[in-house]
C-alpha positions in Angstrom: 0.0 0.0 0.0 2.8 2.5 0.9 4.5 1.8 -2.5 1.2 2.9 -4.2 1.1 6.0 -2.0 4.7 6.8 -2.9 4.0 6.5 -6.6 0.9 8.7 -6.3 3.0 11.3 -4.4 5.4 11.4 -7.3 8.4 9.9 -5.5 9.0 7.1 -8.0 8.8 9.4 -11.0 11.0 12.0 -9.3 13.6 9.3 -8.5 13.5 8.2 -12.1 14.2 11.8 -13.2 16.8 12.6 -10.6 19.0 9.4 -10.9 22.0 9.8 -13.2 21.8 8.1 -16.6 24.2 7.8 -19.6 26.0 9.7 -20.9 26.2 11.6 -17.5 27.0 8.3 -15.8 28.7 5.1 -17.1 25.9 2.8 -18.3 26.8 -0.2 -16.0 26.8 2.0 -12.9 23.6 3.7 -13.9 22.0 0.3 -14.4 23.3 -0.9 -11.0 22.0 2.2 -9.3 18.5 1.8 -10.8 18.5 -1.9 -10.1 18.9 -1.2 -6.4 16.7 1.9 -6.1 13.8 0.3 -8.0 14.1 -3.1 -6.3 10.8 -2.5 -4.5 10.1 -1.2 -1.0 7.6 1.0 0.6 9.4 4.4 0.1 8.6 5.2 3.7 11.5 7.6 4.2 10.6 9.9 1.3 6.9 9.8 2.4 8.0 10.8 5.9 10.1 13.7 4.4 7.0 14.9 2.5 4.9 14.6 5.7 7.5 16.5 7.7 7.4 19.3 5.1 3.6 19.4 5.5 3.9 19.5 9.3 6.3 22.4 9.4 4.2 24.4 7.0 1.0 23.8 9.0 -0.9 27.0 9.4 0.9 28.5 6.4 0.9 27.8 2.8 1.1 24.1 2.0 4.5 22.5 1.2 5.3 22.7 -2.4 5.9 19.0 -3.3 7.9 19.9 -6.4 10.3 21.7 -4.1 10.3 19.1 -1.4 10.5 16.0 -3.7 14.3 16.3 -4.4 15.0 16.2 -0.6 12.7 13.3 -0.2 14.4 11.5 -3.0 17.8 12.3 -1.5 16.8 10.5 1.7 15.8 7.4 -0.4 19.2 7.6 -2.2 21.0 7.6 1.1 18.9 4.7 2.3 19.6 2.6 -0.8 23.3 3.4 -0.6 23.3 2.1 3.0 21.6 -1.1 1.8 24.0 -1.7 -1.0 27.0 -1.3 1.2 25.5 -3.3 4.1 24.9 -6.3 1.7 28.6 -6.4 0.6 30.6 -9.5 1.4 32.9 -7.4 3.7 29.8 -6.4 5.8 26.8 -8.7 6.1 27.4 -10.7 3.0 23.7 -10.8 2.1 23.0 -12.3 -1.3 19.3 -11.4 -1.5 17.3 -8.3 -0.7 13.5 -7.9 -1.3 13.5 -11.3 -3.0 16.1 -10.4 -5.5 19.9 -11.0 -5.8 21.7 -8.1 -4.2 23.7 -5.6 -6.3 27.1 -7.1 -5.7 25.8 -10.6 -6.7 24.4 -9.2 -10.0 27.1 -6.6 -10.8 30.1 -7.6 -8.8 31.5 -5.9 -5.7 33.3 -3.1 -7.5 30.3 -1.9 -9.4 28.1 -2.3 -6.3 30.5 -0.1 -4.3 30.5 2.5 -7.1 26.7 2.4 -7.3 26.4 3.0 -3.6 29.0 5.7 -3.5 27.3 7.3 -6.5 23.9 7.3 -4.7 25.4 9.0 -1.7 27.1 11.6 -3.8 23.9 12.1 -5.9 21.9 12.6 -2.7 24.1 15.5 -1.7 24.0 16.9 -5.3 20.2 16.6 -5.4 19.4 18.0 -1.9 20.9 21.5 -2.2 18.5 22.3 -5.0 15.7 22.2 -2.4 14.9 25.7 -1.1 15.6 26.1 2.6 12.4 26.9 4.5 13.5 27.4 8.1 11.3 29.0 10.7 12.9 31.4 13.1 14.5 29.5 15.9 14.7 26.2 14.0 18.0 24.5 13.3 17.1 24.1 9.6 17.5 21.0 7.6 20.6 22.2 5.8 22.8 22.2 8.9 21.4 19.0 10.3 21.8 17.0 7.0 25.3 15.5 7.3 25.4 14.7 11.0 24.4 11.0 11.1 26.9 9.9 8.5 30.6 9.5 8.4 33.0 7.7 10.6 31.2 8.6 13.8 27.8 7.6 12.3 27.2 4.7 10.0 30.8 3.6 9.8 31.1 3.3 13.6 27.7 1.5 13.6 29.0 -1.3 11.5 
């Protein structure tokens, strides 16, 4: 059901438009990125981002989904990056995710790493295009964005 809601909210179409494709990106890496991003799932994280935008604009004009969708998609890109890397043989060595072979099984470890790294980089390239809509006294999404990642975040959690 959530997958249908995400599609109706425009998340799937926005992801399709925002993900790199040839000639901007090598064809095999673009294929591996899309294989992992479109492997199924509920798209809960981007839906929560859209809901958060609606919540912070309550009482004012409604959130502009066209402006918020890139940030919501960036969250999904980071999530998929973490799944690709988590499945690698050096980590959990999972061979299946959502009923399908994992990225490193289909494309090899090197391409899977590049696909994951590409998604993380693409998320940071995509997200700054989102207008900053901070309310007075709020910390703002832009400053909080990179905190949970890096050696003190995901890497240490491994």
